[in-house]
N, C-alpha and C positions, 0 to 999 in steps of 0.2 A: 435333145428335145426339139431341135430345129425342124425335124421332119414332121412334127405335130403342130408347127406354127400355123395359125389360122385354119386348123383342121376342126371341123365340127364333129361332135360325138355321133350325130345321125349318120355321117358318112362312114363310120366305122362299124355300123350295125352288122352283127354276124361275125365280127373279128375281135370282139372285146375280150373273150376268154384267153386267147393266146397273148394278148397285150398284157394281161395281168402278170405273166411270168417273164416279161421283159423289163429291164430296169427303167428305161425311159417311158415305155408304154404305161408302166405301173404308176409312175409319177404323173403322167398326163391324166390318167383316170382319177387319181387321188385329188388332183386340182379340180376336176370336174365335180367330184363329190363335195368338195369344200364350197362350191357355189350354191349348194343347198337347193338346187332345182329338183323338185320331186320327180318330174318326168325323166330327167337324166339319171337320177339315183335309181328309179325303177328300171330303166333300160339296162344299166350296169348289173343290177341285181338279177334281172331275168337271165342274163348270159353267164352269170358266175355262181349262182345258188346251187345248180346241180353239181358243181365241181368244188364245192367249199372245203371238203376234206383235203383234197390235193392242194388247193390254194393256201390253206392255213399252214401247211408244212413246207411251202415253197419259200426260198430265200427272198423273193420279191413279192410274191402273191400274198404272203401273210401281212404285209403292210396295207395292201388294198383291202383285205378282209377286216382289218382293224378299222380303217376309215369307214367301210361300208356298215359295220355294226354300229358305228357311232351316229351315222347320218340317216340310216334307213328308219322306216316306221316300225311299229310293234309287230304288225302282221308280217312284214318282210323279215324282221329279226327272228320271229318265231320259227319261220321256215328255214332260216339259216341254222338255227340251233337244232331243230329236228333233223335236218340233213347231216349235220356234223355229229350228232349223238350216236350214230352207229359206230363210230370209231374214235370216241372222244379220249379214251385213255392213251391210245397211240399218239394222238395229237398232243396231249399233255406231256408225253415223254420226249417229244421232238424239240430240239433247240429252237426252231422257228415257230412250231405249233404252240408251244407254251406261251409265247407272247400273244398270239392271236386269241387263244383260249382265255387268257386272263382278261383281255379286252371284252370278250364275249360275256364273261361273268360280271364284269364291271357294269355292263349295260342291260343285264337282265332286269325285267321289271314286273312281269305278270306271274302269278302263281303257277301257270302252266310251264312257263320258261324255267322257273326255279326247279320244278319237279323233274323236268327233263334232264337238267344238269345233275341233279341228285341221283336220279336212277342210273345215269350213265357212269357215275364215278363210285357209287357206294360200295361196290364189292372189291375195289382195288385200292382202297385208301392207304393201306400200309405200304404197298408197292410204290404208289406215287410219292409218299412222304420220303422214302429212302432214295429217291431219284434226284439227280442234280437239277433237272428241269421240272419234274412233276411236283416237287415239294412247294414250289412257288404257286402252283395252281391251287393246292390245298390251302395255302396261306391266304390266297385271294378269296377263296370261299369263306374262310373265317372272317375276313374283313367285310365282306359284302353281305353274307347271309345273317339272318337273325339267329340267336342261339338255338331256337327251336328247330330251324331249318338245318342248322349245322350239327344236329344230334347224331347223324350218321358218322361224322368225323370223331366226335367224342366217344362214341361207342367202340369205334375201331381202335383208337389209340389207348383207351382204357383197358380193353381186353388184351392188347398186345403192348403194354407199356414198356416191358423189358426190351422187346425187339425194337420198338421206336426210340426209347430213351437212350439206348446204347449205340445208336447210330449217329454219325456226324451231322446229318441233316435232321434226323428225327428228334434229337434232343432239343433243337431250336423250335421245331413245330410243336412239340409237346408243351413247351413253355407258353407258346402263343395260344394253345388250346386253354391253358389255365387262365390267361388273360381274357379270353373272349366267352368263356362259359358263364352261365348264369349261376345263381346261388346253389341250387340243388345239383346241377351238373358239375359245378366246380368242386363241391364237397365230395361227390362220387369219384371224380377224377383224381382228386388228391388222395383219397382213400386207397384207390388202386396202386398209386405210386408208393404210398406209405407201406403198403403190404409187401412191396418188392424192393423196399429201400435198401436193405442189406446187400442185394445184388447190384443195384444201381450205384451206390456210393463207391464201389470198388472199381467202377468203369471210368475210362478217360472222358467219356461224354455223359454218362448217366449221373455222375456226381454233380454236374451243373444243374440238372433237374431238381435234385434234392435240395441243393443250396437255394435254388429259386423259391421253393416253398418256404424254406426257413426265412428267407428275406421278406416274405409276406408279413412277417411279425404279427401273425394272428394266432394266439395261443390255441384256438380251437383246431387249427391245422398243425401247428408246430409241436405241441406237446405229445400227441399220439405218435408223431414222426420220431421225436427224440427217444420215446419209449421203446421204439423198435431196436435201439442199439444196446439195450440193457444186456449185460453179460458178454458184450463184444467190444467194449471200449478199447481195451488193450490191443486186441487184434487189429482193429480199424485204425487206431492211432499210429501203427507202425507201417501203414501202407501209404504210398504216395498220394493217391487221389482221395481216399477216404479220410486221411488225416485232416485235410482241409475242411471236410464236413464236420468232423468232431470239434475242430476249433470254432466253427460257425455255430455249432450247437451250444458250446460254452458261452458264446456271446449272446445268443438269442433266447435261450431256454429260460423258463421260470426258475426261481430259486430252488424248489424241491428237485426239479429235474437236473439242474446243474450240479447239485449236491450228489445226486445219484451217479453222475458221470465221474466226478472227482473221487467219490468213494471207491470206485473200481480201480482207479489209479493208485490208491493208497495201499493196495496190497503189497507187502514188502518185496517179494520176488518181482512182482510186475513192475513196481516203481523203478527198480534198478534197471530193468530192461528198457523202460520208456525213456529214462534219463540218457541212456547210451545210444538210443536209436536216432538215426539221422533225420527222421520225420517226427517221431513221437516227442522228441525233446521240445519241439515248438508247441505241441499240444500242452505240455507241462507249463511252458512259459505263458500261454494263453490262460490256463487255469489259474496261475498266480495273479494275472491281471483282473480276472472276472469273478473269482471265488468270493463268497461271503467272508466277513472277517474271521468268523470261527473256523470255517473250512480252510481259509488261507493259512491260518496258524497251524492247523493240523498238517497241511501240506508241507509248510516250511519245516517243521519239526521232523517230518518223515524224510525230507530230502537232506537234511544236515549231515547224517552219517555217510552219505554217499559223495558229499562235496569234495573230500580230499582226492578221491579216485578220478573225478572229472574236472578238477579245478584247472588243469592245463589245457583243456580243449576249448575251442571258441564258444561252443554252446554252454559249456560248464561255467566259463567266466560270465557269460550273460546271465545265467540263472543266479550265480552268486551275486552279481550286481543288482538283480531284481530283489533278491532277499535283503541285501544290505540297504538298498534304497527304501524298501518297505519298513525297515527297522528305524531308518533315520528320519523319516517324515511321517506325518499323520495326515489323513484326509486327502491323500493324493488322488488324482483322477486315474481310474483304471486304464491301463494301456499306455500311460505316458512313459517316456524314457526317463530313467533315473539319472542323477548326475554322473554316475559311473559310466552309464551307457553313452551319454552324450560325450564324455571325455575320451571314450575309447571306441569310436565308431568303426575303426579298422577291423576290430575283432568281431564285428557283427557278421554272422554268416550271410551270404548273399540272399538266401531264401527269405530271411526275416526282415529285410530292409523294406518295410512296407507300413502302411497305415495300421491302426489297431483293428480295422475291420476291412473286409474285401471291398474293392472299388465297386460302387453301385453303378448300374447302367445309366448312361446319359439319356438314352431314350430307348433302350433296349440292348441286344448284341451289337449294333453300335449303340440299343437298349439291352437285353437278352431278348430283337428283331433284327433283320438285316438292314443296314443303312445302305441305300443305293447311291453311291457317289458318282459313278460313271455310267449308270444304266445297266441293263442286262446286255452283256457283250455277245457278239455273234458266236463266240466260242462256247456260249452257255455257262459262263462263269458265275460264281455266286456273288452275292452282295458283299461289299467290303465292311467288315466290322470295326469297332473301335480297337485301340491297342490293348486295352484291358477290358474285362467285362466283370461286372459285379453280379453273373453268367448269363456279338456279332452277334433269332429270328427272333426286339425292337423292341438267343439263342442263347451255360454255366458261367462261372466266373473265373477268370485266370488271375491268380495272385502272382506277385513277383516271384514267389518260390516256384510256382509251376512254370513260369516263363523261363526261369533259370535252369529248370530241370527237364525241359521238354513239354511245354504247354501245347494244347491242341492248336493246330495251325489257325491263322487268323480267319480263314474261310469258315470256321465253325461258328462264327457269330451269327446272331439271328437276323431275320429279315426285318425291315422296318415296319412300323405300325400300319402303314398304308399298303403293304404288300408290294409285289413286283409287277412289272409290265406296264401297259398303258402307253400314253404318248411319250413318256420319257425314253422309250426305246426306239422311237421313230427317228 
């Protein structure tokens, strides 16, 4: 910076554009912008606005663009947006451009500016969501735009909810869409997801989207979703990812829907298979915790003939302990450990060493959003999620079982509620 000491901006007139791509020159120009002198801001804007696309994707120039978007007036900002709109998707996919574009979205203020951004992005929403950098741009739109202005995003994810929901970044963005949608938009979006729930629950990422809807704990949404699993409870209980969803259904469903799920487990041949399955036996355990008294009695009596065959297995001992505990106490809280379970914790399979319900998001996928602890790195890395999610975008829920058996990497967490980008990246 020493070469710019005591250098006036006027003396650099005509040479401002190349300085934007120089580390020290860029810092000098940012300091000049921070002085908030309208004449100096306009001088920098004049020489940079024709090159805004190149500068937004430049390792140094993108910082200058962010500062310029923050300090320029509405007319100057409108010109920058219009100049960039010709190549906005490529900017969004770039590791440097995504930062500058998020800053641009953060400072849009007029209906014309908003419409320019929407028109530039609306036909490539799914592609952007599935990109390491582009998904943060869509999330920034969700945070900044009104639900009505964000309709183009809801339309895209609703019509392509399987493609989006089964993607490592998409599953997080889809949950954020549910958060930001208004009443009718939310209902329509959840209906599209529910119609495809059977496919989503079997996916390593899609199951988190379904769990997220169940965690809303609104019967108007959860009951139609649970009904989609009718006739498939046994099949889904024996799969790694969908078994978590069936457990959550047992916790969240209304009594008639819960009875329907358990009724399917009571088929004699099916019940034996569920008891012996490495995933489904946990579904049986959850059913014992949450079933109504009458249904629990039926389930216990149906299990008894199978106990001698599974008594020596860890999960068999746990089921035996649950049944014994239920018989020895009355009015116990659903999901509590029985005395037998407390006395023999070593026999508890690693998968089920967890609370009676999935861990809920603290504020998202570090709530089900991405929590930005270190800012957006130059490598284009994702936000860091919490260690568990109650399902890293503020993004499904990892239970201890999933972690023990290969949960989605921590980067699958969702972004935080405020989106990415902005001054945190400077």
